[in-house]
C-alpha positions as CSV (number, residue, x, y, z in Angstrom):
1,M,-0.1,16.3,9.8
2,R,-3.7,16.0,8.7
3,T,-5.1,13.3,6.4
4,D,-5.5,15.8,3.6
5,D,-1.9,17.0,3.9
6,F,-0.6,13.5,3.8
7,W,-2.5,12.6,0.6
8,Q,-1.8,16.0,-1.0
9,L,1.9,15.4,-0.6
10,I,1.5,11.9,-2.2
11,D,-0.5,13.5,-5.0
12,R,2.2,16.0,-5.7
13,A,4.8,13.2,-5.7
14,R,2.6,11.3,-8.2
15,A,2.3,14.3,-10.5
16,G,6.1,14.8,-10.5
17,G,7.0,11.2,-10.3
18,G,5.6,10.0,-13.6
19,G,3.4,7.3,-12.0
20,E,6.3,4.8,-11.5
21,P,6.2,3.7,-7.8
22,H,10.0,4.2,-7.3
23,A,9.8,7.7,-8.8
24,V,6.8,8.6,-6.7
25,A,8.6,7.5,-3.6
26,A,11.8,9.5,-4.5
27,R,9.7,12.6,-5.3
28,A,7.8,12.2,-2.0
29,V,11.1,12.0,-0.1
30,A,12.3,15.2,-1.8
31,L,9.0,17.0,-1.1
32,L,8.8,15.9,2.5
33,A,12.5,16.7,3.2
34,E,11.7,20.4,2.4
35,R,9.3,20.5,5.4
36,D,9.9,21.1,9.0
37,P,11.2,18.0,10.9
38,E,8.0,17.9,13.0
39,E,5.9,17.7,9.9
40,I,8.0,14.8,8.7
41,V,7.4,13.1,12.1
42,G,3.7,13.8,11.6
43,Y,3.8,12.2,8.1
44,A,5.4,9.1,9.7
45,R,2.7,8.9,12.3
46,H,-0.1,9.3,9.8
47,Q,1.5,6.7,7.5
48,A,1.5,4.3,10.4
49,R,-2.2,4.9,11.0
50,V,-2.9,4.4,7.3
51,L,-1.1,1.2,7.3
52,A,-2.8,-0.1,10.4
53,A,-6.2,0.8,9.0
54,S,-5.4,-1.1,5.8
55,H,-4.1,-4.2,7.5
56,K,-7.2,-6.2,6.7
57,A,-7.6,-9.9,5.9
58,D,-9.4,-9.5,2.5
59,L,-6.9,-6.8,1.3
60,W,-4.2,-9.2,2.2
61,G,-6.0,-11.9,0.3
62,A,-6.3,-9.6,-2.7
63,A,-2.5,-8.9,-2.5
64,Y,-1.9,-12.7,-2.3
65,L,-4.0,-13.3,-5.4
66,I,-2.5,-10.5,-7.4
67,N,1.1,-11.1,-6.5
68,G,0.9,-14.9,-6.6
69,G,1.5,-15.1,-2.9
70,V,2.6,-12.5,-0.3
71,S,4.4,-12.6,3.1
72,D,3.9,-10.2,5.9
73,E,6.6,-7.9,4.5
74,G,5.2,-8.4,1.0
75,F,1.8,-7.3,2.1
76,H,3.4,-4.3,3.7
77,D,5.2,-3.4,0.5
78,F,2.0,-4.1,-1.5
79,R,0.2,-1.4,0.5
80,G,3.2,0.9,-0.2
81,W,2.4,0.4,-3.9
82,L,-1.2,1.1,-3.2
83,M,-0.2,4.4,-1.6
84,T,1.5,5.4,-4.8
85,L,-1.9,5.2,-6.6
86,G,-3.4,7.9,-4.4
87,R,-6.0,8.4,-1.8
88,E,-9.1,7.4,-3.8
89,V,-7.7,4.1,-5.0
90,F,-6.2,3.3,-1.6
91,A,-9.4,4.0,0.2
92,R,-11.5,2.1,-2.2
93,A,-9.1,-0.9,-2.0
94,V,-9.3,-0.9,1.8
95,A,-13.1,-0.7,1.8
96,E,-13.6,-3.1,-1.1
97,P,-10.4,-5.1,-2.0
98,D,-12.1,-6.7,-5.0
99,S,-12.3,-3.3,-6.6
100,L,-8.6,-3.7,-7.5
101,A,-9.8,-6.0,-10.3
102,A,-10.8,-2.8,-12.2
103,L,-7.3,-1.3,-12.2
104,P,-5.7,-1.6,-15.7
105,Q,-2.3,-2.6,-14.2
106,V,-3.9,-5.3,-12.1
107,R,-5.8,-6.7,-15.2
108,A,-2.6,-6.6,-17.2
109,A,-0.8,-8.4,-14.3
110,S,-3.2,-11.3,-14.5
111,L,-1.7,-12.0,-17.9
112,S,1.9,-10.9,-17.3
113,G,2.5,-12.1,-13.8
114,E,3.8,-8.7,-12.7
115,E,3.9,-8.2,-9.0
116,F,3.2,-4.9,-7.1
117,S,5.5,-3.8,-4.4
118,A,6.9,-0.4,-3.3
119,G,8.7,-0.8,0.0
120,E,10.5,2.4,-0.7
121,M,7.2,4.3,-0.4
122,L,7.1,3.1,3.3
123,A,10.6,4.4,3.9
124,V,9.7,8.0,2.8
125,P,9.5,9.6,6.2
126,W,12.8,8.0,7.4
127,D,14.6,9.0,4.2
128,A,13.2,12.5,4.2
129,Y,14.0,13.0,7.9
130,R,17.6,11.9,7.3
131,R,17.9,14.2,4.3
132,A,16.5,17.2,6.2
133,T,18.3,16.7,9.5
134,A,21.2,14.3,8.9
135,T,19.8,12.2,11.8
136,D,17.5,9.3,12.2
137,L,13.7,9.8,12.6
138,P,12.9,9.7,16.3
139,A,11.1,6.5,17.5
140,D,7.4,7.1,17.8
141,R,6.2,7.2,21.3
142,E,2.6,6.5,20.1
143,P,2.8,3.4,18.0
144,A,-0.2,2.7,15.8
145,P,-2.5,0.0,17.1
146,V,-1.8,-3.5,15.8
147,P,-4.8,-5.0,14.1
148,D,-6.3,-8.3,15.1
149,L,-6.0,-10.7,12.2
150,N,-7.8,-13.6,13.7
151,D,-10.1,-13.6,10.7
152,L,-7.4,-14.5,8.2
153,W,-8.6,-17.1,5.8
154,D,-6.6,-19.7,3.8
155,F,-5.5,-17.6,0.7
156,D,-4.8,-20.8,-1.2
157,D,-8.4,-21.9,-0.8
158,E,-9.7,-21.1,-4.3
159,E,-13.3,-21.5,-3.4
160,E,-13.0,-19.0,-0.5
161,A,-11.1,-16.6,-2.9
162,R,-14.0,-16.9,-5.4
163,R,-16.5,-16.2,-2.6
164,R,-14.7,-13.2,-1.0
165,L,-13.0,-11.7,-4.0
166,P,-15.0,-12.8,-7.1
167,R,-13.6,-10.3,-9.6
168,L,-10.0,-10.8,-8.6
169,A,-10.5,-14.6,-8.5
170,A,-11.9,-14.4,-12.1
171,L,-8.5,-12.9,-13.1
172,F,-6.1,-14.9,-11.0
173,V,-7.7,-18.3,-10.0
174,E,-8.0,-21.2,-12.4
175,P,-11.7,-22.0,-13.2
176,P,-13.0,-25.0,-11.2
177,A,-12.6,-28.4,-12.9
178,E,-15.9,-29.6,-14.4
C-alpha cells in the first residue's frame, strides 16, 4: 500500500465516521476489510512506518502537555487519535508538534481537561484482517525501525516545555511565579 492509499482510506473513514475517533476507526475497519488481505497487510506495514516516523520526543512532549501526562502506550494511542485527524494535521504535528495548539479541540481541552486517545485506530488492520479472513493478521517479517529516543527531555520541566513548545505551554502550563 502506498502512502496516498493509506491516507485516502483514512480520509474516507473520516468522511463516513462523523469525525469522532471511535467512529472513524470503525469505518476504517469496514473499508479496509473490503480489500484484499494483502492490501490489509500493506496497510498494517504502512501504519507501522507512520508510527515509527512520528515517534519523536517533542511530539511525545506535546501529548504529555495536552493529556496531562502520557505513558508509552498513551503516546501510541495519542498518535492513533492524530491519525483520525488526517494526513495534513498528522504531518504538521510530526514536523512541528507545537502546531497542535492551533487545533480547536486542543484549545478547548486546555479548559476542559479532555484527553485525546484512539487506540482502536491502531487496531484497524488487525480488526479488518480478522473480519475479512476470520484469521489473525500475519506477523510482520519486516518490523518498522525502532526510533532512538535518547533525546527525551523531562516533560515535567515547565521551563523546557515553554522553550520547546511555547504555544502549547501557553495553554497547558501555569505561568511562572513572579
